[in-house]
Structures are given as C-alpha cells and as structure tokens.
N, C-alpha and C positions, 0 to 999 in steps of 0.2 A: 497155542496158535489155532484159530478156527479151522474146521475140517475143509472148508472150501478152498483154503489156500494150498492144499496138498495135491493140486491138480496141474502141475506145470509141465509134466512130461508128455511128449507127443506120442500118439499111438504108433505102434510099429508100422513101417512102410512095407507093403507086400513086395516081394522080390523073388523071382524064381532062382537066379543065380547072382547073389549080391557080390559086388566088387569087393576087394580087400578093405577099402575105406568104409564101404557100406556095412560090411560084416562087423568091423570094429565099432562103428556107431550103434549097431544093434547090441553088441556085447555091453557097451557103456550104458545103453538104456536099461539093459537088464540089472546091471549094478545099481543103478539109480532106483529102480523099482523095488530092489531089495533093501534100500536105505544105505547102501555102501557108498557114501558120497566122497570119501577121501580117495579110495582107488579110482572111482569114476572120474574125479577131477584130474587125477594124475594121467589117466588114459587120455582124457578129452584134450588136455594140454599137449600131450605128445602128438595127437592128430593135427592139432592146430599148428605146431612147430613145423610139421611137414607140408600142411595144406592150410596156410594162414587165412584163406578166404571161405574155408568150409563153414557153411552156416550152421549146421547141426552141431558141429563140434563146439563152436563158439557159444551157441545157446546152452549146451549141456555144461560147458564150463561155468557160465553165469548161474545156472540153477544150482549146481554143486557148491559154488562158492557161497551162495545165499544160504543153503542148508547148513553150511559149516560156519555160519555167522560171520562171513567175510563180505559183508554187504557193500563196503565201498569198492572192494575188488570186483564184485559182481556188477555194480553200476558202471565201472570202467570197462569191463568187457562188453557190457550191452551198448555202451557208446561206440566201441569198435564195430559191433555187429550192425549198429544202425548205419554207420558210414558205408558198410559193404552191402547191406540188405535192407534198405529203409522201408520196404513194404512188407516186411516179415512181421505179421501181427503178434505172434507169441513173444517177441522181444519186448514189446510194449506191455503185454500181460505180465511178463516176468519183472519189468521195471516197477509196475504197480505193486507187485508182491514185495519188492525190495523196499519201497517207500512205505508200505504197511509195517514192515519189520522196523523201520525208523520212526514209526508213529507220525508219518507226515501224510494226513488224509488228503489235503488239496492236491499235492503232486501225484499221489496215488490215483485220484479220480481222473486227473488229466491223462495219466499213462493208460488207464483202463479204457477211457473214451477213445483214445487214439487206436487202441487194439480193436475195439468192436467196430470202429468205423472202416477198418480194413477187412475185418473178418466178424460178421455177426454171430457166427456159430461157435462161440467160446462161452459154454454155460458157466464156468468158474468165474469168468470176468463179470458176467452179468450178475451172478450172485454176490460177488464182492462189491460191486456197485450199489446193489440194493441195500446191503448192510451199511455201507459207507454214507449213502444218501439219508438213510433213516437216522444214523447217528448225528447228521448235520441238520436234521429237521427238514429236509428237502422231500416232502411227501409226494409231489407229483412225479419227480424224477425216480423216487424209489418205487412208485407204482409201475412206471414205465419199464423199469428194470425187472420187476417181478413178473410182468406180462411177458417179457422176452424169455425169462427162465421157464415159464409155463409153456410158451410156445415151442421151445427147444425140446422140453420134456415130452411134448406130444408127438414130436417127430421120431422116426426110427433112428436108433443110434448110428446105423450105417450111414444114413443121409447127413447127419450132423457131422460125423467124422469126415465124409467125403467133401462136405462143404467147407470144412476147415482147410483141408488140403488144397481145394480149388481156390480159395481165397488167398492162400499163401503161395500160389503159382505152382504147386505140385500137381499138374494136370493129368499126367499119366496115372499116377497113384489114385487120384480121385476118380478117374474113369474106371479103373480097375475095380474099386470098391462099389461104385453105383451100378456098373453093368452086372456084376455078381448079385447085387441086391435086386435088381430088376428081373432077373431070371425067375426069382420066386414070387415077385410082387409086380406083375406086368402093368398094372393100371395105377401105380402109385404116381400121381401128378408131381409131387415134389421131386421124386427120383427122375422122372421123364424130363422135367424142367431142368434139373441140374445137369443131366447128360447133354441136353441140348445147349446149355451155356458152355459146357466144356467144348462141345463141337464148334461153337462160335469162336472160342479163343484158339482152338486148333485149326480154324479155317475149313472144317467139314460142314459146310453151310447147308448142303441139301439134307443131310441127316437132321441138322438142327431145326430146319424149316418143317420137316415132316413130324418130328416129335412135338413141337410147339403147336402145330395144327391139331394133333391128337389131344394135347392138353386142354386147349381151348374148347374142343368138342366135349370133354369131360367136365371142365369147369370154366364156363364162358365168362364168369365174372372175375376171373383171376387176373387182376390188373398187371401184376409183375410179369406173369407169363406172356401177357398181351404186348407188353413193352418189349420183352425179349424177342417176341415174334416180329415186331416192327423193325428191330435192329437187324434181325437176320434178313428181312426183306430188303432192307436198305443196303446191306452188305452185298446182297445178290443183284443189286441195281434194279429191283422191282419197286421203283419210286412211287408209282401210283398206288400200288397195293400198300405200301408202307404209310402213305399219307392218310389212307382210309383208317388204318389201325390206330395211328396217332390222333386223328380227329376224334375217334371214339373215346380214347384215353382222356384227351383235353376237355371233352364235353363234361366228364365227371370230375376232373381235377385240373381246372384251367390255369392254375398258378404254379404247376409242377415244373421246376426248372429243368429236369431231365427230359420230360416229354417236350417242352418248348424248344430246348436246344437241339434235340434230334429232329424235331419237325422242321426247324431252320435248315439243317443239314440236308434233309430230304427235299426241301424246296430248291436248294442249290442243285441237286441231283436232277431236278425237273428243269433246271435253267431259269428258275423264277429268283434271280439273284437280288433284285431290289426288295422284294418281300422278305427274303432271307436276311438281308442286311438290316432291315428294320427290326426284326425279331432279335437279331444278335445285339443290336445297341440297346434294346429294352432290357435284356438280360444283363448287359454290362452296367447299366445305372445301379442295379442292386449289388453287383459284385465287380467294382472297378479294378481290382488287382487279380482277376483271374486270367492267367496267362493265355489259356487255351481259347478264351473268348476273343481276346485281342488278335490271336493268330487267325481264328475263323473270319473275323471282320476283315482282316488284311487280305486273306486269300480272295474273299468276295470282292473287295475293292480292286485288287489286281485282275481279276477275271473281267470286271467291268471296264478296265482301262484306266482306273483312277490311280495311277502309280504313286504320285507324291503322298496321297492320303494313305495308300497301302504301306508305303515305307514307315510312316509315322506309327502305324498300328503295329507293324513288325518290331519296331523299336520298343514300343510300349510292352509288347509280350516279353522281350528280353529284359527290360527293367523289372517286370513283375516276377520273372524267374531267371536269374543271371546265367544259369547253366542250361537254358532251354535251347537245345541244339537246333530244333526245327525253326525257330525264329531266326537264327543266324543263317541257316541253310536257305530259308526262303528269301531272305535278302540277297544272298549270293545267287539264287536261282532266277532272280530278275534279269540276270545276265548283264544288266547295265549299272548296277550299283557298286560303288567303290567304298570298301571299309577304310576307316582311318586307323592310326597306329593304336589308339587306345582300344578300339573294338577288337583289333587283331590280338592285342595283349590279353584282353579279357577272354577270348576264345581259346588262346593257348593255355591260359591258367585253368580254365574249366575242363578242357579236354585231358590235361594232365592230372586233374584231381582224382584220386582213388575213388571218391564217393559218386562221381558222375556215372549215371546209369548208362547202359550200353547203347540204347537208341539215341540218347542225347550225344553220346561220344562219336558215333559214326556220322551223325548230322554235322557235328562240329568239325570232323575231319574233312568232310566234303566242303564245307564253308571256307576252312582254312585253305584248302587246295585251290579254290577259285580265288580267294583274296590274295594268295601268294603268286598265283599265275598272273593276276593283273599287275603285279609289282615285278614281274619278269624273273621271279625267284623260282625258276622251273625245277631245279632239282628237289628243293624243299616241298614245293607244291606237289610233284609227283609222289613224294614220300607220303603225304597226307592223303592224297587220292587213293594210293595203294593200301594204306592202313584202313581207311574208311571202307573200302571194298572188301578187305579181309574181314573186318568185323561184321559187316552186313552178310557176308557169304556164310558165316558160322550159323546164322539163325535161318538160312534159306534151305528149302527143300528141293531145290532145282536138281533134275536128274538128266544129264546129258544123254543117257541111253534112251530116255522116253522121246526126246526130240528126234534122235537118229531113227528110232523105230517108226515114228509118225510119218517122217519124210519118206521112208521106204514104202510104207503102207500106202500113202497117198499116190506114189508113182506106180505101184503094183495095181491098185484098185481103179484109179481114175484114167481109163483108157479111152481111145477114139470110139471104140465099140460101145462103151457105156453111154457116152454122150450122144452118140447116134441113136441108140435105143430110146433115150428119153427126150429126143428132139420134140419140142413143143409142149413139154410138161412144165410144171411150175406155174407161178403167177406172171403174166406177161407185162406187169407194170414197168415203166421206165423211171419211176421215181428216184431210186437210190443211185448215188455215185459212191463207190467204195475206193477210198484211198489206202493202199496197203504198202507194206515195206517194213523196214526197220525203223525204230524210234530214232530221232535225230538225223533224219535222212532228208529234211526239207518238206516233209508232208504237211506240216502246219502252214508253210507258205503257200503250197498248192491249195489248201483248204481256204485260206484267206483270199487268194485271187478268185477262186470259183464263188466263195460266199459274197463277194463284192458285186456279183451279178444279180440283177433284179429278179431273176427267176429261181435263184438257188438259195437254200437255206443252209447254214453251217450249224450243225448240231454239236456233237463232241464224239468221243470214242465210245461208241455204243457197244453194249455187250450182247445184243440180241442174236448175233450169229454164234458167239460162244454158248449161249442157252440153248440153240438148236443142237449144237455139237454134244452138249451134256445130255440131252434128251436121247439122242442117238446112241451115245456111249454106254447109257445105263449106269448102274451103280457098280462101277469096276474099280479095282485097285490098279495102281500104276504098273505093278509087276505082272499083271495078267494080260492076256491077249486082249487087245481092245476090240470092242464091237464096231467102233467107228475108226477108219472109214470103210471097213470091211462090209458093213450092213448096207452101204449104199446100193449095190446091185439087187438087193432083196426088197427095196422100196417099191411102191407103185406110183404111177403118175398122180394119183389122188394124194398119196402121202407127201409128195413134192410140192403139190399145189397148197396143201395145208401148211407146210413149213413156210412157204413164200407169203401166204396170207397172214400167218402168225407173225412173221418178221415185220411186215408192214403195219399190222395192228399194234404191235408193241412199241414200234418206233414212232407212232403217231403222237405219243405224249411229249416228244421233244420237238414237234414241228408247230409252225404257227400259220400255215396256209399257202406257202409257196409250193409250186408244182414239183420242184426238185429238191432233194436234200442230200447232205453228205454224211457218210459214216466213215469216220477217220480211224478206226481200230487198226493199228498197224499189223497185228498178228493175223488178221484175216487172210494174209497171203498164204497161210497154210490151208485155207478152206475154200479156195477159189473154185475147186470142183463142186463143192456143195452150193456155193453161191450161184454158179452157172445153172445148176439143176433146179434150184428152187425160184431164182429170179433171172431167167435167161436173157432179159433185156436190160439189166443193170449194167451201168458203166463201171469199169474197174481200172484204176490207175495205179501203176506201180512207181512209187517215189523212191529213186535210187540215188546213192551218194557214193562217192569214191571210198573204197573199203577202209583205208587207214583212218581217214577223217571221220567216217561214220562210226567205226568200232571204237576209236579213242574218245569221241564225243559221248558214246554210251558209257564208257569206263568212268568218265567224269560226272555222270549224271546219277543222282540218287533219286529213284522213282518212288512215288508215293505208295504204289502197290504194283504188283506184277513185274514183268520184265526181269525175272530172276536170273536170266542168262548173263546179265551185264556185270557181274560182280567178280570176274576175273578175265584177264586178257585171253586166255586159252578158250574159255566158254564162249566169249563174244566171237572169236574167230570161228569156232565150230558152228555157231548159230548163223553166222553170216554166210558160211559156205552152204549150209543146208538151205538157206533162203535162196541163193543164187541157183543151187541145184533145183529146187522145186519151182522157181520161176521159169527156168529153162524148160522144165517138164510142161508146165502150163503153156508155154509157147508152142511146143510141139504138138500137143493134143488139142489145144484150142487156138489155132493160129489166128492172129489179128484180134483176138478177144480182149486183150490187156494192152493198154497204152502205157509205154515206159517213158518216164520223164526223168532225165539226169539232172540232179540239182545243180551241178556246175554249169550245164547248158542254160539253165534259167538265169543264173547270175550273169552269164556272159551275154545273153540275148534275150532280154525279158519279153519283147513284143512278139517275136516269132513264136516262142514257146507258149505264150498265152493264147495266141491265135490257134496254134496246134491243139492245145488243151480244149478250147471252146468248140473247135470243129468236131473233135472226137465225141464230145458230150452233146453235140447237135444243139448248140446254143449260139445265137447271134452275138457278134462282137459288141463289147460295151467298153468305153473308155475307163469306166470305174475299175475294171479288172486290172488295168495298168497302174491305177492309182490306189492299189489295194491297201495301202498304209493309212488312207484316210477313212476307211470303212469302220464304223463304230459297231462292235459286236462283242459278246463275251467270248473269251479265249481261255481254255483252261490248261493248255499244255505248257511245257517248259519254254517254248519259243514265243510265248504270248508277247513279250515286249519287243522281241526282234522283228516280228512281222508287222508291228505297228510303226516301223521306220521303212524309208525307201530300201530297194535292194542294196546290199553292201557285200564287199568281198572279204572282209576282215577274217572270217572264220574258215575260209577254204583250206588254208595252209597252216592253221593254228597247231596242228598236231606235230609239225616239224620242230617246234621248240622242245618237244619231249622225245625226239627221235632217239637220243642215246639210251633211253630206257624201254623202247618199243620193239626191240629185236624179237622177243618171244611172240609178239602180236604178228610181225611180218612172217615169221617162220610158220606160224599156225595158219595164216591165211593162204600161204602158198600160191598156187596157180590162179587164184581169183584176183590177185593183185594186177593192175593194168601193166 
C-alpha cells in the first residue's frame, strides 16, 4: 500500500484535563500509531457501546477495521458516522482509503473530493487524488491536486493542523493551536486569517475585524481574507463598509458565486430588497436546486409583502432539501400559513430522524409547535415548543447574571445628577424615534402606524446604539466588571456630541430623505440613559404588552439571531422583570421622557392611541396612520404579516390555551403580573 495511505489518524487534541472518554480516545490513538489495530478496535468499540454518537470512537473503529482488512465493516461504520456527523471530512477521506483497498478508483475519487470540499487541509487526500487522477489520465485534475499538495507543504504544519480542526468544527482546539503558533509568528497572515475565521464562527466579531484589517494591511491582494473581512462587516451590520469590500472583490472576479450571494445579502441589510432579489434570482438560474437560495428569495419576498410568492419559494426550499428546518419554520413564522397533513407528517419524520442536524431539528420543533397550535393540539404543541427551546438553549451563551448586573449598574450610574450635569450635551437633532421594549410586544404595530405617516421613515432594528455601547465597553469579558455604563460620568459633552453625531451618520444609510426615522431595536430599553445623553431630543416609546402574553409569545418564537433570553420560561420571566424594573427607573430619573403604549389599549381603541402617539412625536394627525395595514413597505420582523392586516384581537389571550403548562412562568413573573 503506498505511503500516502498511512495518514488516517487525527493529530492529538490538546487538552489540559481530558475527560475519561477523551483520555480513552487518546489511548486508542496511541495504540493505532503503534500499529496495534486489534486492541485499538476492541477499545474503540467499547467506547462506542457506551457513547454511540462519539465521532472519534466511530472514526477510529473504521480506521482499525480497514487496517485489519475488514473493509466492508469499515464502510458500514462510516455509513453510521455519516448519519451522525455528515460534515466530518475525515470520514470521507477514510471512505476513499477503503475504496482504494477495494481497487475502486471512481468511488475513491468521489469520497476524496467530498473530503476536501469540507476540509481543504488534508494533504494525504490531495496526494491520493493526484495519483488517482494520473492513473486515469486526467492531467489537469492531477496538476490541480499537485498544486494543492505544494501549497499545503509551504504552510506551517501548525496552520495545516489547525485548519483541519477548524474545518471539522473543532473550533476550540483550532484556536489553541493557532494562538500558540502566532505567539512566535506574530505577522503570519495565514495564522491571523485563520484566527479571525475562528472568531467569526465563535461570534467574537470585533477580534475578527481587527485581525482581518491587519492581514489586509500586510497583504492587500489577499482576496480570501478580504472576503472574510466583508463577512465580518456584514455580521457587525456595517453594511456600507461590507458593500465597499465586496465591490472590490467583484471587480476582479465578477462571476464568483460566494461574492455575489454575500453582496445580495448585504443589499438586504441596506434595505435594497429589489436589487437583492434580482441578484438572488440570477444565482438561482445556475443552481435551481440550492435550498438556501430559495430561502433567501422567500425572505426577501416576504419583506416586500409579496406573501404568496414567498410561500412558493419557501416550499421550493423544502423540496430541495426535505429536512430543511428553516424552510418549514419560515412558513410557520408567517403566522398566517396553515400546514396540511402531509407537511406535518414530513416535519415529524424529519425531526425524529437521527441524521437531522441540530439547527434543522429545533427549527422543525418550532414549526411543528405552530402547526399543532393552529390545530388546537395544545399539549403536543407545547411539547414541541419546549423541545425546540431546550435544543436552542444548549447552543446559547446567554448569562442571566450579566443581565442582572447590567440592570443594577444602569440604576446605580444613571442618576438625576448625571442627567442634570450633561443637560444640553449631545446632538440636538429630533430625527430619531426609538421604539423599545421586549420582542413580541406590539412594537412592529407601532412602527407600522408611525411609518404610515408622510414625514416618518420606518427603517428596521438598527444596531447603532449597540455599536456605541461596544465602543464604551471596550474589549471586556462578560465575567469582568463592565466599563459601561460605569464610564458614562467620565465622558465629556464633546464625547456625547460625537456619539450622537456618529449615530446619525451611521443610520443615514437606512434613510431615504424623510425628516423623521424609526429605530425599532427592542433591547435599546437598556440604554435609554445613553440615548438621552447623546440624543437629548429623540423620542422614546415603550411598547408594552401584558406579561403572560408577551413572555409566552417570546417562548414560541425562534429568533434569527440575538434574544437569547427567550429559550426558557424562567429566563424570559427574569428578563421581563428586569425590563419593568429598568423602565420604572427611567420614569423616575427622566420623568415624562418616555411614552408608554400598552398593546392591549391600542387594540381596544386604535384612534385615541394613534393620536396620543402622534402628539408625543410632534406630528400632525394623518388618516393613513389609522389605515396602517394599507402601507406598502418592507418589514423584517416576525409580525410582518400581522401588521399588514387591520387590528385584530385574536392574539391577546392565545396564551391561555397553554395555561396548564405555564405555572413556572407565572411563578417566576411574580408581582409584575397585573
């Protein structure tokens, strides 16, 4: 057997104190490196018996079976591994080795290609492909594989090793390796780029942005790094800057699908939905079975109010990939779509399948919860909602203590004396209207009412206040004492004016010329003190909803990003309590500054509340605000379809159908219940 086939065993994973299972995996790896495949197989199968989904134990079982000439058994083990971990590149590499052992070159090539598509840092796979292509007379492919072998050979072994871990989802291990390498090689652009990509996956976006800026200073023609930089900017909602980077890339490579897709997504972020839709449709003509493209088209159509067309595109996404949880959840999230029996059966089957990935599974759970709720099967509906929330919470980094600490700090720091001291500071513009509160509190309805006024522009949930908070917070860890809001008394009037100026400049990208605009980021209720200091004449509206209805509506909602407090009833109740506590504080220290609008009052008496809203915003009454459902505009929140209809009372008491299961929520809410 050629030497290049003797590279199937993964590098040891660095670990300070390995768990008993990790320690046993390391021992098995040692046996394999010594060529003791029979005892390695026996030990790996014992681990698998106790931990049947352990990726490394299954992989080592297959490798040992192949070396013991039990190739059919190895292939069966790899089939099992693929069901559980379909994006693990080394399983396809190992399958390629098995097919070589069976002298089946075509299947070996297919397996190796799948491996390097997932993980380009597999030198043994590229070497195997080079030889196989030469044997088949495919000179161009052989040359391409040879070039990849040479490229990997030029890279530091640590970077190749870390890239392999990164590609297979072992992010913490990859980070450990690359950080240690960069301590001795501080200007290595490959190492810096890889660390930035790890940061992007771990949502450490500020680190990623800084690293990629440094890479591009050292290597301005490094297109892959520039594309990563554009993706970080997009994730940080710096849409104009991301467009600039993507246009540079498209100038040199105008047909690149990744650049074009990301460019379309960035246009969506800027509110240029029609342009984005055209780009998505161009891309779809080349790849009609791409489920993600169908989903992006559907989201854009939904935002534009073209609901029937959006429904068809969501269905096309589900046809392209039958276990695509996001396609089904997106249909459910329209709030007006009714699933038929066949769709519910398909969702049940996909959710129960062992091979379904975690993100698809919890999307399916939320979709099934909504589908069964619509059929009045409330017990089973709640079970799916609870399962979806539990699955989502597992991958969440939400920390209750951080929320509690921030609430206490805001109350301690933001005093009447602070606001009196900075009276007259900040930018005096009256342009922004902030709508704050919890999600699912009726804020989209208030936004739609105001955006129906001829002088008001509805943008969306802007992140500019959060960006100012990040700047003031500095580069802190959540377990450390926060600089914000403690830093507020140390600012100068000039600092506050600069923050207000920056907010208005950054939000300009989402405006089209109307004198007033809306920022509907609900979580801004935490930062009303900062908003008042930097924009003292901005309007602030608190959209409030009855606690049980609001909290349970959040529990039923799977948010695209953020709102990590919504994935358990206890966390939601705690967050609601801190919201009420903080809003009471703002009422005390900034009396009359915030207008509170109760959702149930709007439903009961629309006109009086619309007039109250417009009076507070110093806007003349317009009939269009009462006929808000006729206003054509893009809406990106979960309530988009609901606010395109006249006022309805259906949702006010929906939570009562689930009351038998909501005692923990009632108990946790305590005295904030009416």
